[in-house]
C-alpha positions as a printed Julia matrix, in Angstrom:
396×3 Matrix{Float64}:
  29.07    3.66   26.82
  25.99    4.4    24.73
  23.49    4.85   27.58
  20.92    2.74   25.73
  19.03   -0.4    26.77
  17.15   -3.05   24.79
  14.86   -5.94   25.67
  16.11   -9.49   24.94
  13.67  -12.42   24.69
  14.78  -16.05   24.94
  12.96  -18.69   22.94
  13.1   -22.47   22.84
  16.04  -24.21   24.5
  17.53  -20.91   25.66
  14.8   -20.74   28.31
  15.9   -24.03   29.91
  19.64  -23.71   30.58
  20.71  -20.09   30.0
  17.35  -18.74   31.14
  17.46  -20.57   34.46
  21.08  -19.51   35.02
  20.17  -15.86   34.45
  17.26  -16.12   36.88
  19.68  -17.29   39.55
  22.36  -14.69   38.7
  20.07  -11.74   37.95
  21.13   -9.88   41.09
  24.78  -10.09   40.03
  24.17   -8.16   36.74
  25.79  -10.69   34.39
  27.23   -9.69   31.02
  25.56  -11.18   27.95
  27.06  -11.64   24.5
  24.75  -12.68   21.66
  25.59  -13.5    18.09
  23.14  -14.28   15.33
  20.08  -13.0    17.21
  17.13  -11.44   15.44
  16.33   -7.76   15.83
  12.67   -6.82   15.79
  11.66   -3.2    15.15
   7.95   -3.38   16.02
   7.1    -0.6    18.49
  10.79   -0.02   19.08
  13.78   -2.33   18.97
  13.98   -5.74   20.65
  16.29   -8.74   20.39
  15.03  -12.32   20.04
  16.95  -15.58   20.02
  16.54  -18.08   17.18
  17.77  -21.63   16.82
  21.18  -20.55   15.44
  21.83  -17.82   18.03
  25.05  -18.11   20.06
  24.77  -16.9    23.66
  27.54  -16.47   26.22
  27.05  -15.43   29.84
  29.94  -13.49   31.4
  32.29  -14.1    28.46
  36.03  -13.69   28.96
  37.22  -11.0    26.57
  38.3    -7.35   26.93
  35.08   -5.71   25.76
  33.02   -7.6    28.32
  35.38   -6.59   31.13
  35.31   -2.95   30.02
  31.49   -3.04   30.04
  31.51   -4.53   33.54
  33.81   -1.85   34.92
  31.69    0.91   33.34
  28.52   -0.51   34.88
  30.08   -0.78   38.33
  31.54    2.74   38.33
  28.83    4.79   36.62
  26.46    2.73   34.49
  24.37    1.49   37.41
  23.16    5.01   38.2
  23.43    6.59   34.76
  20.34    7.73   32.85
  19.36    5.16   30.23
  17.16    5.44   27.16
  15.22    2.32   26.15
  15.32    1.37   22.49
  12.45   -1.03   23.07
   9.85    1.68   23.46
   7.99    2.86   20.41
  10.19    5.31   18.55
   8.96    7.99   16.13
   9.24    7.27   12.45
  12.45    9.07   11.56
  11.32   10.51    8.27
  10.87    7.08    6.7
   8.7     7.09    3.61
   6.63    3.96    3.0
   6.07    3.21   -0.68
   3.05    1.76   -2.44
   3.43   -1.85   -3.5
   1.15   -4.59   -4.79
   0.86   -8.0    -3.17
   2.63   -9.6    -6.12
   5.6    -7.24   -5.65
   6.19   -8.56   -2.12
   7.39  -11.84   -3.57
   8.73  -10.55   -6.86
  11.02   -7.98   -5.18
  12.05  -10.28   -2.3
  10.75   -7.86    0.3
  11.58   -8.71    3.9
  14.41  -11.03    2.99
  18.08  -10.96    4.0
  17.36  -10.11    7.66
  15.72   -6.79    6.93
  12.24   -5.4     7.48
  10.39   -3.63    4.67
   7.53   -1.26    5.43
   5.11   -0.76    2.55
   1.59    0.5     1.8
  -0.8    -1.91    0.1
  -4.26   -1.1    -1.24
  -6.32   -4.25   -0.79
  -9.65   -5.68    0.36
 -10.22   -8.13    3.2
 -11.08  -11.48    1.67
 -11.26  -13.58    4.84
 -11.14  -13.17    8.62
  -9.79  -16.12   10.6
 -12.17  -16.29   13.58
 -10.45  -19.22   15.32
  -7.6   -16.93   16.44
  -9.42  -13.63   16.77
  -8.23  -12.63   20.26
  -6.32  -13.96   23.25
  -6.3   -13.39   27.04
  -3.56  -10.84   27.77
  -1.71   -9.83   30.91
  -3.08   -6.52   32.28
   0.05   -5.72   34.33
   2.64   -3.06   33.5
   6.17   -4.1    32.61
   8.96   -1.55   32.08
   6.4     1.26   32.13
   4.23   -0.23   29.38
   1.49   -2.91   29.25
   2.82   -6.45   29.23
   0.12   -7.83   26.85
   1.68  -11.29   27.04
  -0.7   -14.25   26.79
  -1.81  -15.5    30.2
  -2.88  -18.96   31.36
  -5.84  -19.55   33.66
  -5.02  -21.19   36.97
  -7.23  -23.67   38.73
  -8.33  -21.03   41.23
  -9.71  -18.71   38.52
  -6.72  -16.36   38.41
  -4.57  -15.7    35.36
  -0.82  -16.3    35.38
   1.7   -14.46   33.2
   4.98  -16.29   32.62
   6.67  -13.12   31.46
   5.86  -11.14   34.6
   5.85  -14.31   36.75
   2.75  -12.96   38.5
  -0.92  -13.85   38.68
  -3.9   -11.5    38.46
  -7.62  -11.9    39.02
  -8.61  -10.66   35.58
  -7.25  -10.59   32.06
  -7.8    -8.29   29.09
  -8.64   -9.71   25.71
  -6.46   -8.38   22.91
  -6.66   -8.81   19.17
  -4.45  -11.22   17.25
  -6.3   -11.51   13.94
  -5.16  -13.18   10.76
  -6.63  -11.6     7.62
  -6.47  -12.82    4.07
  -6.17   -9.65    1.98
  -6.45   -9.36   -1.79
  -5.64   -6.86   -4.51
  -5.7    -7.18   -8.29
  -2.38   -9.08   -8.29
  -2.97  -11.76   -5.67
  -3.64  -12.59   -2.01
  -1.58  -12.88    1.16
  -2.14  -13.5     4.86
  -1.42  -10.66    7.24
  -1.64  -10.47   11.04
  -3.05   -7.49   12.92
  -2.83   -6.87   16.64
  -4.66   -4.48   18.93
  -4.35   -1.05   17.31
  -4.72   -2.09   13.67
  -7.58   -4.5    14.43
  -9.49   -1.82   16.32
  -9.11    0.43   13.27
 -10.68   -2.32   11.15
 -13.48   -3.54   13.47
 -14.15   -0.2    15.15
 -14.49   -1.77   18.61
 -12.15   -3.34   21.2
 -11.49   -7.06   21.39
 -13.07   -7.23   24.86
 -16.41   -6.18   23.36
 -16.28   -8.81   20.61
 -15.33  -11.44   23.19
 -18.41  -10.53   25.25
 -20.68  -10.64   22.18
 -19.4   -14.04   21.14
 -18.65  -15.84   24.4
 -20.72  -14.11   27.11
 -23.88  -13.0    25.29
 -23.48  -15.73   22.65
 -25.03  -13.46   20.04
 -23.92  -15.34   16.93
 -25.95  -13.16   14.57
 -24.28   -9.94   15.76
 -20.86  -11.57   15.77
 -21.32  -12.71   12.16
 -22.53   -9.24   11.18
 -19.38   -7.66   12.63
 -17.06  -10.08   10.85
 -18.86   -9.87    7.5
 -19.09   -6.09    7.82
 -15.35   -5.63    7.26
 -15.05   -7.91    4.24
 -14.8    -6.68    0.65
 -14.07   -3.1     1.65
 -10.87   -1.61    0.31
  -8.3    -0.47    2.86
  -4.88    1.1     2.87
  -2.72   -1.28    4.89
   0.64   -0.33    6.29
   2.51   -3.63    6.27
   5.75   -4.75    7.86
   7.23   -7.56    5.81
   9.95   -9.71    7.32
  11.23  -13.25    7.01
  10.98  -15.23   10.25
  12.07  -18.73   11.17
   9.5   -21.21   12.44
  10.59  -24.79   13.19
  13.87  -24.0    11.4
  11.96  -23.06    8.23
  12.03  -19.49    6.86
   8.6   -17.95    6.37
   7.64  -14.52    5.12
   5.41  -12.76    7.62
   3.24   -9.71    6.91
   2.04   -7.68    9.88
  -0.52   -4.87    9.68
   0.67   -1.82   11.61
  -2.11    0.49   10.46
  -5.34    0.21    8.49
  -7.77    2.79    7.2
 -10.69    2.57    4.82
  -9.95    3.82    1.36
 -11.05    7.43    0.78
 -12.15    7.56   -2.9
 -11.55   11.3    -3.27
  -8.09   11.15   -1.72
  -7.19    8.06   -3.74
  -8.34    9.82   -6.92
  -6.09   12.75   -6.07
  -3.12   10.42   -5.66
  -3.84    8.59   -8.91
  -4.19   11.87  -10.79
  -0.81   12.89   -9.42
   0.67    9.64  -10.74
  -0.88   10.3   -14.15
   0.53   13.83  -14.09
   4.02   12.53  -13.43
   3.67   10.05  -16.28
   2.5    12.74  -18.69
   5.34   15.03  -17.63
   7.82   12.61  -19.14
   6.16   12.5   -22.55
   6.74   14.93  -25.42
   4.83   15.78  -28.59
   3.99   12.88  -30.87
   5.84   13.09  -34.21
   3.68   13.23  -37.28
   0.57   14.36  -35.42
  -0.89   17.51  -36.85
  -1.16   20.29  -34.3
  -0.27   17.95  -31.43
  -0.94   19.3   -27.97
   1.41   19.07  -25.04
   1.17   16.1   -22.66
  -0.13   18.36  -19.89
  -3.22   19.04  -22.02
  -3.91   15.44  -23.0
  -2.95   13.73  -26.23
  -3.68   10.77  -28.45
  -0.98    8.16  -28.89
  -0.01    6.36  -32.05
  -2.62    3.65  -31.51
  -5.48    6.13  -31.41
  -6.02    5.66  -27.67
  -6.77    8.76  -25.65
  -4.69    9.26  -22.55
  -6.6    10.22  -19.43
  -6.62   13.9   -18.61
  -5.83   15.09  -15.14
  -8.03   17.56  -13.29
  -5.37   20.24  -13.79
  -5.37   19.66  -17.55
  -9.11   19.65  -18.12
  -9.25   23.43  -17.99
  -6.43   23.8   -20.5
  -7.99   21.25  -22.82
 -11.32   23.02  -22.96
  -9.75   26.43  -23.59
  -7.41   25.75  -26.47
  -8.1    27.75  -29.63
  -6.95   28.17  -33.22
  -6.83   25.95  -36.26
  -5.58   22.37  -35.79
  -5.44   22.91  -32.06
  -6.55   19.37  -31.26
  -4.19   16.54  -32.17
  -5.74   14.46  -34.95
  -5.1    10.78  -35.53
  -6.32    8.45  -38.23
  -9.09    6.16  -36.98
  -8.59    2.47  -37.7
 -10.59    1.3   -40.72
 -12.22    4.67  -41.41
  -9.61    6.64  -43.33
 -10.88    9.77  -41.58
  -9.1    11.96  -39.09
 -10.7    11.83  -35.65
 -10.07   14.92  -33.53
  -9.25   14.34  -29.9
 -11.84   16.94  -28.9
 -14.69   14.68  -30.04
 -14.32   12.8   -26.8
 -14.85   16.02  -24.86
 -18.19   17.02  -26.53
 -16.65   19.89  -28.49
 -17.92   20.27  -32.1
 -14.84   20.38  -34.27
 -14.49   20.24  -38.05
 -12.62   17.14  -39.18
 -11.52   18.99  -42.3
  -9.88   22.2   -41.13
  -9.56   21.43  -37.43
 -11.42   24.56  -36.27
 -14.19   24.47  -33.68
 -17.75   25.77  -33.91
 -18.81   23.84  -37.03
 -18.56   20.42  -38.64
 -17.33   19.17  -42.0
 -20.75   19.55  -43.66
 -20.9    23.34  -43.19
 -17.19   24.09  -43.22
 -16.72   27.62  -44.67
 -13.33   26.83  -46.18
 -14.72   24.04  -48.37
 -13.36   20.54  -48.92
 -13.01   17.95  -51.61
 -15.69   15.35  -51.23
 -16.01   11.77  -52.36
 -17.04   11.53  -56.0
 -18.44    8.43  -57.66
 -15.97    6.93  -60.11
 -16.87    5.53  -63.45
 -16.34    2.04  -62.11
 -18.85    2.52  -59.37
 -16.2     2.85  -56.66
 -15.03    5.81  -54.67
 -12.16    8.1   -55.53
  -9.57    9.09  -52.95
 -10.53   11.55  -50.27
  -8.74   14.86  -50.01
  -9.47   16.9   -46.92
  -7.4    19.84  -48.01
  -8.77   23.3   -48.81
  -7.57   23.81  -52.39
  -9.59   26.58  -54.03
 -11.35   25.94  -57.36
 -11.67   22.25  -56.75
 -14.5    22.28  -54.25
 -18.29   22.64  -54.27
 -19.29   23.46  -50.69
 -23.02   23.66  -51.62
 -23.22   19.98  -52.64
 -23.99   17.14  -50.28
 -20.86   15.04  -49.87
 -23.0    11.87  -49.79
 -25.5    12.24  -52.65
 -23.77   15.13  -54.51
 -27.02   17.15  -54.61
 -27.43   20.81  -53.51
 -29.92   22.35  -51.09
 -29.19   20.38  -47.96
């Protein structure tokens, strides 16, 4: 056999009949067969029953008998690896998504779990379900953390462990409303992720709110996490509640957004976008996408940090891509936006059109009082470089 084990949790009516039968027969090591159960992959694998699950105890078919014989002969003493303990992330790469894409791309549907990264801010913190009393006992070599109920004698009883203890530990179970530029969604965070957000354990917040009754400090803590941008690692999965499917988002990890690191990522995205673009046709002296360029609408694409050096060190005539400005009839060099003095006539740097050494045709008043066409060529014998292009007078 596989030598693997997994935890199975019964819910609803399964706890009444099948659950009681298994409690009575637990010493006999009964064989279980489940069909249509839900597999949860949070902190390892676990199996949970839902309303449509089919469960058979000690079924009568060959595979069940073969499993029984294996367990009797060698399985009882064989080494077993639990799948329900937290397993390392086997090279899985979580992708960036927006909140709107969760619904648009049907994430978490069809009995699968999608793990994504979302950049969002905390819009609201639900304080009515901020924490819960948890079982402090160990179960299967890890903390139980199941919700406990207070007995009349002051002790706390755990139904999962079927034991009582004098104390409990308060654990986070926080519902956040998070928002990005595409929309909002509710997401639940438990102990680890909530501690990353609040920066303190749930036991401390419980003491501030319920023992010390310091409402001002409690409000300061809650308001202190709102409106900051975080990178949330979300698990998105459809779950059934009262026989109705609901999409549930759980926060596995949260960290405040690092502006410098986020800028580096965004610049990398821009780089990859520019890599797929070629030279613009019809643009005089167009530069390569890696050096920045102007598109056909006259909008300047953002330069990456790697391209800034190349942009500032280009040389030669017509080195900067020129594009006609809307409504002006003049060519606007791309380098204007980078504080480099460039002649709009010949395209060279170091001077402007008024003192261009190559000379240009200027606007001349027509007999009808209008303006003749503009020619920014450098045809010899047809140019007076010593005349002002505006008033047609020399000396300035």
